[in-house]
N, C-alpha and C positions, 0 to 999 in steps of 0.2 A: 501545262501547269508550270509555274515558276519553280526554280530550284529551291527558293526559300520555303514555299508551301510543301514541296516534296520532302525537304529535310525535316520539316515539322511532322509530317505524316510518318516519316521513318524514325522519328524520335532522335534525330541528330541535333535538332533544336527543340528545346523543351520550354513550354510556357511555365513561368514561375511567378510568384508574387514579387513585387518590387520591394527589395530589402535595402534600405539606405546604408546600413552597416556593411553589407556586402559590397556595395558600390564604393564606399569609402576605403575599404580594405584593398580593393583593386587599384584605386587611385594611389594609395600609399605604396603599393608594390611597384607601380609604374614609376613613381618618383624615385624610389630606392634603386631600381634597376637603371634608371637614367643616370643617377649619380655614379653608380658603379661603372657604367659604360664610359662616362667622361673620365673617370680615374684610369681605367684601362687604356683609353685612347691617349691620355697624357703620358703613359708609360710605354706607348707604342705596342701594346698588346692588342693588335688589330682584330684578330680572330675573336677574342673574348669581348672586345668592344662592340663588334657586330652582333654577337649573340645577345649580349646584355641590352643593346639598343633595341633589338627586335623584341625582347621580352618586355621592355618598357612599353613599346607600342602595343604588344599583345594585352598587357594588363589594362592599358588605357582603353583599348577597344572592348575588352571584357566589361569594364565599368560602364561604358556606354550601352552595350547590349543588355546588361543587367538592369540598367535604368529604364529600359523599355519592357522589362518583365520576361526576358528570355535567357536561357543558359545553353551553351554549346557543348557538343560532345567531341569536337575536334577543332583543330586550328582552321581548317578549311571551312567548317560550318560557321565559325566565328566571322570569317571574311564574308560569307554569304549573308549572314544576319546583318553585319555592318552595312553592306551594300543596300540591302532592302530597307532596313529600319531608319537609315540616315541618309537616304538618297536625296532628300530635299533639304538636309541640314548641314552636310559636310561637302566640301569641295571634292570633286572626283579625284583630284591630285592627291589628297590625303589618303583616300582609300587605296589608290594605286601604289602609293608609297608603302603602305602596310603590306600589300601583296608582294611588292618587290623585296621587302625585308624578309618575308616568309621564304622566298626563293634563296636569298643570301645565307640564311641561317643554316 
């Protein structure tokens, strides 16, 4: 059984109705966090820039997963969902970058 299916069975990933407003909210959060990360980076606040950059990626990933009608219960479950739901749509490098950012935060 795939990790994705196991997480759905364990309710770490929950099927929800697609809600456009929820997707938009997450995209807006991703943009905001990215702007804050850029500002922190320009002031050489590297730790905060890293954390804010990760959360920008987190919210973007969440928007994608929400657009497929799923909600996660953990950061790792979000990664699992992203890998499964977008394996044919996103380059593996993008998903790997998200996983690398998870480790850095």
